[in-house]
C-alpha positions as CSV (number, residue, x, y, z in Angstrom):
1,M,-0.2,-0.1,0.1
2,T,1.4,3.5,-1.2
3,F,0.4,7.1,-0.5
4,Q,-0.6,7.2,-3.8
5,S,-2.8,4.4,-3.5
6,L,-4.2,5.9,-0.2
7,T,-5.0,9.0,-2.6
8,T,-6.6,7.2,-4.9
9,E,-9.0,5.4,-2.3
10,C,-9.6,8.5,-0.4
11,Q,-11.0,10.6,-3.9
12,R,-13.1,7.3,-4.4
13,L,-14.8,7.9,-1.1
14,I,-14.9,11.7,-1.7
15,N,-16.8,11.1,-5.2
16,L,-19.1,8.5,-3.5
17,K,-20.1,11.3,-1.0
18,H,-20.8,13.6,-3.6
19,D,-23.2,10.9,-5.2
20,T,-24.6,10.0,-2.0
21,A,-25.3,13.8,-1.1
22,L,-27.6,14.1,-4.0
23,I,-29.8,11.4,-2.7
24,D,-29.3,12.3,0.9
25,Q,-30.4,15.9,0.7
26,S,-34.1,16.8,1.7
27,P,-36.4,19.7,0.7
28,V,-36.2,20.5,4.4
29,T,-32.6,21.5,4.6
30,S,-31.9,22.2,1.0
31,S,-31.2,26.2,-0.1
32,C,-30.3,25.9,-3.7
33,C,-33.8,24.5,-4.8
34,V,-34.6,23.9,-8.6
35,Q,-37.7,22.5,-10.3
36,A,-37.3,19.4,-11.0
37,I,-38.2,15.7,-9.8
38,N,-38.6,13.8,-6.7
39,S,-40.0,15.5,-3.6
40,I,-42.4,14.3,-0.7
41,L,-45.5,15.8,-0.2
42,P,-46.2,17.5,3.1
43,R,-48.1,15.6,5.7
44,K,-50.9,17.7,7.6
45,S,-50.4,17.9,11.1
46,N,-53.1,19.1,13.5
47,K,-50.4,19.7,16.4
48,T,-49.8,23.2,17.4
49,S,-46.7,24.7,16.3
50,D,-45.3,24.9,20.0
51,R,-44.7,21.2,19.8
52,R,-42.3,21.9,17.1
53,Q,-40.4,23.7,19.1
54,S,-40.5,21.7,22.2
55,K,-37.5,19.1,22.7
56,P,-38.0,15.7,21.7
57,P,-37.7,13.0,24.8
58,T,-35.4,10.8,22.7
59,S,-33.1,10.3,19.9
60,C,-34.0,10.3,16.6
61,W,-34.4,6.6,15.3
62,H,-33.1,7.5,11.7
63,C,-29.8,9.0,12.4
64,G,-29.2,9.3,16.2
65,E,-29.7,13.2,16.2
66,W,-31.7,15.2,18.9
67,H,-34.5,15.9,16.5
68,F,-37.8,14.8,16.2
69,A,-37.9,11.8,13.2
70,R,-40.7,13.4,11.4
71,Y,-38.0,16.1,10.3
72,C,-35.0,13.9,9.7
73,Q,-33.3,14.1,6.3
74,F,-32.7,10.5,6.5
75,R,-36.5,9.3,6.7
76,R,-36.2,8.7,3.0
77,H,-32.7,7.5,2.9
78,K,-32.4,3.9,1.7
79,Y,-29.1,2.0,3.3
80,S,-27.4,0.0,0.6
81,K,-26.8,-3.0,2.8
82,C,-30.5,-3.7,3.8
83,I,-32.0,-2.3,1.0
84,R,-34.6,-0.4,3.6
85,R,-35.7,3.3,4.0
86,G,-35.3,5.5,7.3
87,H,-32.4,5.4,8.8
88,K,-28.5,6.5,8.5
89,E,-25.7,4.4,7.3
90,D,-24.9,1.6,9.9
91,L,-27.8,2.8,12.0
92,Y,-30.3,0.0,12.3
93,R,-33.9,0.0,13.6
94,S,-35.6,-3.1,14.9
95,Q,-38.1,-5.0,12.4
96,R,-41.2,-3.8,14.6
97,L,-40.3,-0.4,14.0
98,Q,-40.4,-0.7,10.1
99,P,-43.4,1.0,8.7
100,S,-46.3,-1.3,7.2
101,A,-46.7,-1.5,3.6
102,H,-50.0,0.0,3.9
103,H,-48.4,2.9,5.3
104,R,-45.6,3.4,2.9
105,E,-48.2,2.8,0.2
106,A,-50.1,5.8,1.3
107,H,-47.0,8.1,1.2
108,K,-45.7,7.6,-2.1
109,S,-43.6,10.5,-3.6
110,R,-44.9,12.0,-6.8
111,S,-42.0,13.4,-9.5
112,N,-42.5,17.5,-9.4
113,S,-39.3,19.0,-8.0
114,V,-35.6,18.4,-7.1
115,A,-34.0,19.9,-4.0
116,A,-30.5,20.2,-4.8
117,T,-27.7,19.7,-7.7
118,F,-24.0,18.4,-6.6
119,K,-24.8,20.2,-3.3
120,V,-22.2,18.8,-0.9
121,D,-22.8,20.0,2.9
122,F,-21.4,17.4,4.7
123,T,-18.4,19.2,5.6
124,C,-20.4,21.5,7.8
125,R,-21.1,18.7,9.9
126,R,-17.6,17.6,10.7
127,K,-15.1,19.3,13.2
128,F,-11.3,19.9,12.7
129,P,-9.4,20.7,15.8
130,M,-6.0,22.1,15.1
131,V,-3.3,20.1,17.4
132,R,0.5,20.9,18.0
133,T,2.5,17.8,18.3
134,N,6.2,18.9,18.9
135,D,5.2,22.7,18.3
136,I,4.3,21.5,14.6
137,P,0.5,22.8,13.9
138,V,-1.7,19.5,12.2
139,R,-5.0,19.8,11.7
140,L,-6.7,16.6,12.0
141,Q,-10.5,15.6,11.9
142,L,-12.4,14.7,14.6
143,D,-13.3,11.0,13.7
144,T,-17.2,10.1,13.4
145,G,-16.4,6.6,12.0
146,S,-17.1,7.7,8.5
147,D,-13.8,8.9,7.1
148,I,-10.4,8.6,6.9
149,T,-7.7,10.9,8.6
150,L,-4.5,10.7,6.9
151,L,-0.7,12.4,7.7
152,S,1.1,13.4,4.7
153,D,5.0,11.5,5.1
154,R,6.2,15.3,5.1
155,T,4.2,16.3,7.9
156,W,5.0,12.7,9.6
157,R,8.6,13.3,9.7
158,R,8.3,17.2,10.6
159,I,6.6,16.0,13.8
160,E,9.5,13.2,14.2
161,C,6.9,10.9,15.8
162,T,9.3,7.9,15.4
163,A,12.9,7.1,15.0
164,M,14.2,6.5,11.8
165,D,15.0,2.7,10.7
166,V,18.5,1.9,10.2
167,R,17.9,0.3,6.8
168,N,16.1,3.4,5.5
169,F,19.3,5.6,6.9
170,V,21.3,3.1,4.8
171,R,19.1,3.5,1.9
172,G,19.2,6.9,1.8
173,V,22.9,7.6,2.5
174,I,24.0,4.9,-0.5
175,S,21.1,6.3,-3.0
176,G,22.2,10.2,-2.3
177,G,25.6,9.1,-2.9
178,L,24.8,7.5,-5.9
179,I,22.9,10.1,-7.4
180,G,25.3,12.9,-6.5
181,D,28.0,10.9,-8.6
182,C,26.2,9.9,-11.6
183,Y,24.3,13.1,-11.8
184,G,27.2,15.3,-10.7
185,Y,29.8,14.2,-13.2
186,I,28.3,15.4,-16.1
187,Y,29.2,18.9,-15.1
188,E,32.6,18.4,-13.5
189,D,35.5,20.5,-13.5
190,R,32.7,23.5,-14.5
191,P,33.8,27.1,-12.6
192,V,30.1,27.6,-12.0
193,V,26.7,26.0,-13.0
194,K,23.3,28.1,-13.4
195,F,20.9,26.3,-11.3
196,D,18.6,26.2,-13.6
197,V,20.4,23.4,-16.1
198,P,20.7,20.6,-13.2
199,L,17.2,21.6,-12.4
200,K,16.1,21.0,-16.0
201,L,18.0,17.4,-15.8
202,I,16.0,16.3,-12.9
203,T,12.5,17.7,-14.2
204,D,13.5,15.8,-17.2
205,T,14.1,12.9,-15.6
206,L,10.9,13.0,-13.2
207,S,8.9,13.3,-16.3
208,G,10.5,10.5,-18.3
209,A,11.5,12.7,-21.2
210,D,15.2,11.8,-20.4
211,R,16.0,7.8,-19.6
212,S,19.4,7.6,-20.8
213,Q,21.6,5.6,-18.1
214,L,24.1,7.9,-16.3
215,I,27.9,6.2,-15.3
216,Y,29.0,6.3,-11.6
217,T,32.9,7.2,-11.4
218,D,35.6,6.2,-8.8
219,D,33.6,7.8,-6.0
220,T,30.7,4.7,-6.1
221,Q,33.5,2.1,-7.6
222,M,35.7,2.1,-4.7
223,G,32.5,2.7,-2.0
224,L,31.3,-0.3,-3.4
225,A,34.3,-2.2,-3.7
226,T,35.2,-1.2,0.2
227,L,31.5,-2.8,1.2
228,R,32.5,-5.8,-1.0
229,S,35.4,-6.8,1.1
230,L,34.4,-5.8,4.4
231,R,31.4,-8.3,3.5
232,C,33.8,-11.1,2.4
233,T,36.5,-10.5,4.9
234,N,34.0,-9.5,7.9
235,K,36.8,-7.5,9.0
236,L,39.1,-5.0,7.6
237,D,41.9,-6.6,5.7
238,P,44.0,-4.0,3.9
239,S,45.5,-6.2,1.5
240,H,42.2,-7.7,0.4
241,L,40.8,-4.3,-0.1
242,A,44.0,-3.1,-1.8
243,R,43.3,-5.8,-4.2
244,E,39.9,-5.3,-4.7
245,Y,40.6,-1.5,-5.5
246,A,43.4,-2.6,-7.7
247,E,41.4,-5.1,-9.5
248,D,38.3,-2.9,-10.3
249,Y,40.6,-0.5,-11.7
250,F,42.4,-2.8,-14.5
251,K,38.6,-4.0,-15.0
252,D,37.1,-0.7,-16.1
253,G,38.7,2.2,-14.5
254,S,39.6,3.9,-17.2
255,H,36.4,5.7,-17.5
256,R,35.7,6.2,-14.0
257,Y,38.2,9.1,-13.5
258,Y,40.2,8.2,-11.0
259,G,42.9,10.7,-9.1
260,G,46.1,11.3,-10.8
261,T,48.4,9.8,-8.4
262,V,45.5,6.7,-7.3
263,P,46.3,4.6,-10.5
264,S,50.0,4.6,-9.9
265,V,49.2,3.1,-6.3
266,F,47.1,0.3,-7.4
267,R,49.7,-0.8,-10.2
268,E,52.3,-0.8,-7.3
269,N,50.6,-2.5,-5.1
270,A,49.7,-5.1,-7.7
271,R,53.6,-5.8,-8.4
272,T,53.9,-6.3,-4.9
273,N,51.2,-8.6,-4.9
274,Y,49.7,-6.2,-2.1
275,E,52.0,-7.2,0.7
276,N,52.7,-3.8,2.1
277,P,49.3,-1.6,0.8
278,F,50.2,1.0,3.2
279,S,53.6,1.8,2.2
280,Y,53.8,3.2,-1.7
281,A,51.0,5.8,-0.8
282,A,52.9,7.4,2.2
283,T,55.9,7.9,-0.5
284,L,54.2,10.2,-3.1
285,F,54.8,14.0,-3.2
286,K,57.9,13.7,-1.4
287,G,56.6,11.6,1.6
288,S,53.8,13.9,2.3
289,G,50.9,12.1,0.4
290,S,48.3,12.9,-1.2
291,Y,45.9,15.7,0.1
292,G,43.1,15.1,-2.3
293,N,39.6,14.0,-1.2
294,G,39.7,10.5,-2.7
295,G,39.7,9.1,1.0
296,A,36.3,11.2,1.9
297,M,34.6,10.7,-1.0
298,R,34.4,7.2,-0.7
299,V,34.1,6.7,3.0
300,S,30.3,7.2,3.4
301,P,29.6,3.7,3.1
302,L,32.3,2.6,5.1
303,A,30.9,5.0,8.0
304,L,27.5,3.1,7.6
305,Y,29.2,-0.3,8.0
306,G,31.1,1.2,11.3
307,L,27.7,2.8,12.8
308,K,27.9,0.5,15.7
309,V,31.7,-0.3,16.5
310,S,33.2,1.9,19.1
311,E,34.4,5.2,18.7
312,I,38.2,4.1,18.7
313,E,37.3,1.4,16.3
314,F,35.5,3.5,14.1
315,D,38.3,6.1,13.8
316,K,40.7,3.0,12.9
317,L,38.5,2.1,10.4
318,V,38.3,5.0,8.5
319,I,42.1,6.4,8.7
320,D,43.1,2.8,7.9
321,V,41.0,2.5,4.5
322,T,41.8,5.9,3.8
323,R,45.9,5.8,3.8
324,L,45.8,2.7,1.5
325,T,45.4,5.8,-1.3
326,H,45.9,9.5,0.9
327,T,48.3,9.9,3.5
328,H,48.2,13.7,3.9
329,P,46.8,14.9,7.1
330,L,44.5,17.2,5.0
331,A,43.1,14.3,3.6
332,V,43.2,12.1,6.4
333,C,41.1,14.5,8.2
334,G,38.6,15.6,5.4
335,A,38.2,11.6,5.2
336,L,37.5,11.5,8.9
337,L,34.9,14.7,9.2
338,Q,32.7,13.0,6.4
339,A,32.7,9.9,7.9
340,H,31.9,11.6,11.5
341,A,29.0,13.7,9.6
342,V,27.3,10.5,8.4
343,R,27.4,9.1,11.9
344,L,26.5,12.1,13.7
345,V,23.2,12.1,11.3
346,W,22.5,9.2,12.5
347,S,22.5,10.0,15.8
348,I,20.2,12.8,15.3
349,V,17.6,10.6,13.2
350,S,17.9,7.6,15.0
351,K,16.4,9.5,18.5
352,S,12.8,9.4,19.6
353,V,10.0,12.0,19.4
354,G,11.0,15.5,19.1
355,A,15.0,15.1,19.8
356,G,16.1,14.9,16.2
357,E,16.2,18.2,15.1
358,L,19.6,19.4,13.7
359,F,21.3,22.5,14.4
360,P,24.3,23.5,11.6
361,T,26.1,25.7,13.9
362,Q,26.0,22.9,16.8
363,F,26.7,20.3,14.1
364,L,29.7,21.9,12.9
365,D,31.5,22.3,16.4
366,Q,30.3,18.5,17.3
367,L,32.2,17.6,14.1
368,L,36.0,19.8,15.2
369,T,35.5,18.2,18.7
370,R,34.7,14.6,17.5
371,L,37.9,14.8,15.1
372,R,39.9,16.4,17.6
373,A,39.0,13.4,20.0
374,V,40.4,11.0,17.4
375,H,43.3,8.7,18.6
376,H,45.6,6.6,16.4
377,E,49.1,5.5,16.0
378,F,48.8,7.5,12.2
379,V,47.8,10.7,13.8
380,N,50.0,12.9,15.9
381,W,48.4,16.1,17.0
382,N,51.5,17.2,18.7
383,D,52.8,17.6,14.9
384,P,52.5,20.8,13.5
385,K,51.2,19.2,10.0
386,W,48.3,17.9,12.0
387,Q,48.0,20.8,14.0
388,D,48.0,22.7,11.0
389,A,45.5,20.5,9.3
390,I,42.9,20.9,12.0
391,A,43.4,24.6,12.1
392,S,42.3,24.6,8.6
393,Y,39.1,22.8,9.2
394,R,38.2,25.0,11.6
395,Q,38.8,28.0,9.9
396,K,36.8,26.6,6.8
397,F,33.7,25.8,9.4
398,E,34.0,29.5,10.6
399,S,33.3,30.4,7.2
400,I,30.4,28.1,6.8
401,K,28.9,29.1,9.7
402,S,28.9,33.3,8.1
403,L,27.4,31.7,4.9
404,L,24.7,29.9,6.7
405,V,23.4,33.2,8.2
406,P,19.9,33.3,7.5
407,S,19.5,36.7,6.3
408,L,23.0,36.3,3.8
409,N,21.6,34.2,1.3
410,P,25.1,34.2,-0.1
411,P,25.4,34.3,-4.0
412,V,27.4,31.1,-5.4
413,D,30.6,33.0,-6.5
414,K,31.0,33.9,-2.8
415,V,30.7,30.7,-1.4
416,V,33.2,29.6,-3.7
417,E,35.7,32.1,-3.2
418,S,35.1,31.4,1.0
419,L,35.4,27.6,0.7
420,G,36.4,26.5,-3.3
421,H,35.1,23.9,-4.9
422,D,38.5,22.1,-6.4
423,L,39.3,18.2,-5.8
424,K,41.4,19.0,-2.4
425,A,40.1,17.7,0.7
426,I,40.4,21.0,2.3
427,N,38.2,22.4,0.1
428,S,35.6,19.7,-1.5
429,V,34.7,18.6,2.2
430,P,33.7,21.6,3.5
431,L,31.7,22.5,0.5
432,S,30.0,19.3,0.7
433,I,28.9,19.7,4.6
434,F,28.1,23.1,3.9
435,A,25.9,22.5,0.5
436,F,24.2,19.4,2.7
437,L,23.4,22.3,5.7
438,R,22.3,25.0,3.3
439,S,19.7,22.4,1.6
440,L,17.9,21.7,4.7
441,K,16.1,25.0,4.1
442,P,14.7,26.4,0.2
443,I,16.8,27.7,-1.8
444,E,16.0,30.7,-4.4
445,G,16.1,29.4,-7.8
446,I,15.6,25.9,-6.8
447,P,11.9,25.2,-6.3
448,L,12.2,21.6,-5.2
449,Q,10.8,20.1,-2.0
450,S,13.2,16.8,-1.8
451,I,16.3,17.9,0.3
452,P,18.4,15.2,-1.6
453,L,17.5,16.7,-4.9
454,R,17.5,20.1,-3.5
455,C,20.8,19.6,-2.2
456,L,21.8,17.7,-5.5
457,V,21.0,20.9,-7.7
458,Y,22.8,23.3,-5.4
459,T,26.1,21.4,-5.5
460,I,26.5,21.1,-9.0
461,G,25.6,24.7,-9.1
462,L,28.9,25.5,-7.4
463,G,30.7,23.7,-10.1
464,G,34.1,22.3,-10.0
465,D,34.5,18.8,-8.7
466,T,31.1,18.2,-8.8
467,D,30.7,14.6,-8.6
468,S,32.9,14.1,-5.7
469,N,31.3,17.1,-3.7
470,A,27.6,16.0,-4.7
471,C,28.2,12.2,-3.6
472,M,29.3,13.9,-0.3
473,A,26.6,16.2,0.0
474,C,23.9,13.8,-1.1
475,S,24.7,11.2,0.9
476,L,24.6,13.2,4.1
477,A,21.3,14.8,2.7
478,G,19.9,11.2,1.8
479,G,20.6,9.9,5.1
480,Y,19.1,12.7,6.9
481,V,15.5,12.0,5.1
482,G,16.0,8.3,5.1
483,L,14.7,6.2,2.2
484,E,12.0,3.5,2.4
485,P,12.0,1.1,-0.6
486,W,8.3,1.5,-1.3
487,Q,9.3,5.1,-1.9
488,T,9.1,4.9,-5.5
489,C,6.6,8.0,-6.6
490,T,7.8,11.1,-7.6
491,D,7.2,12.8,-4.5
492,S,9.4,10.4,-2.8
493,P,12.9,11.8,-1.6
494,I,14.7,10.2,-4.4
495,S,12.2,8.8,-6.9
496,H,12.7,5.7,-8.7
497,E,12.8,7.8,-12.1
498,I,16.0,9.9,-10.6
499,L,17.7,6.1,-9.4
500,A,16.4,4.4,-12.4
501,R,18.9,6.0,-14.7
502,C,21.8,5.5,-12.4
503,E,24.4,2.7,-13.7
504,R,24.3,-0.9,-11.9
505,L,21.2,-0.2,-9.4
506,S,20.6,-3.5,-8.8
507,V,24.1,-4.3,-7.7
508,V,23.9,-0.9,-5.4
509,N,20.5,-2.2,-4.2
510,E,21.7,-5.5,-3.2
511,M,24.5,-4.3,-1.3
512,I,21.9,-1.9,0.6
513,D,19.9,-4.7,1.6
514,W,23.0,-6.5,2.9
515,L,24.3,-4.0,4.9
516,G,20.9,-2.9,6.3
517,S,20.0,-6.2,7.4
518,R,23.6,-6.6,9.1
519,L,22.9,-3.5,10.9
520,A,19.4,-4.2,11.8
521,E,20.1,-7.5,13.5
């Protein structure tokens, strides 16, 4: 059962009420009379008018309301189940109260007028109280046993009545990263992109006008390889993971747009039969290692895998996977920040009623605090290089806070000038986190209600390394809203039409199901 099918059923019930209203309306209560057919001749009464004004001793047997039965508008109503006249739906009278055949014959109606045409006044008898749930106003219908009251999925998520299921979080993170990679790759390395360009891509995809397949790049390929190795070994085996990375690259990596130095790492590890997979990456750039975003771009699936391990184990997992290819402090810190962001989003959305609100400033401060608390033999916070790295990210986060001031609404060029948008981790990771936080609220020029899709268009609009930036930003946005398997309609956070264009979607979904089931155990 989907919201679309429920909407269709509700519309059917409304149409049925419209049709029923034509039958139910009585000349006594109608205010829009038209000369036509089917009215009832009034019965003569010798009783005084004072009797009409008095209160009845009991409720009406036709409808249960407190008035005389002879004035009830349901006295000629025919109930569909028992094919009898004289009572409201589901309000049976006893057999002894049924009028005799002689009585019914004496009051046949004749065709000379109709009371109303398509006059629906049942809404005036309904009551709609406003209820505030977790400070969110919700309009509910007072249930009379005849109608259905539904809360939209958006309202349900706004009032945060339940904690998110971890399987929905996994699906949201990986699906968000996938669309960020596939759709973002189209615009890679452009200085900036006008919002209406990726917006048209999204609208054409949703409408079915464009269904061509979009390839994923090294971001998704290495993320899937990471999960595949962990699934096979049930732990982090650096040599096994290095082999998975290299074999994927040798198989079809030529069109995945790997970073400049990464292929050389794969070739050297293959030459040494993956015996010491950390050694060669540490020798690059005269021993300083690569400072690109290659570790951060692939870390979100790994962060999901480590959701339930301790913080020390989590940090070790992220650092060891990252330094297979990137060893510079800026690259390692960037990967840690992205991984901690995934974990922090989960800690927010997994909380119970009313506790799952995200505050950007607090979110950024928690990330920096968590980064400074990392303890690993590879990380030395007393080393000036590591101190400079964390200071650089702290400065970037202060820039993010200033850009997120509600009244500012900074233009794209100012954002790029403050944060950068290239493949350096110090630019790419803060930009991606900013794009996620900015997309939590409406953005001028992007009329999309879906947070992940709004984040996708906005991140692409910032230009630069759009596939990796959008992959990181949209994985956070997808995790924040979550995604259930049944959410395939066009108004879902990430619709099936959007996902269907991504390469090897079935392989990705199979990995999502495995990881979700593993974490749900």
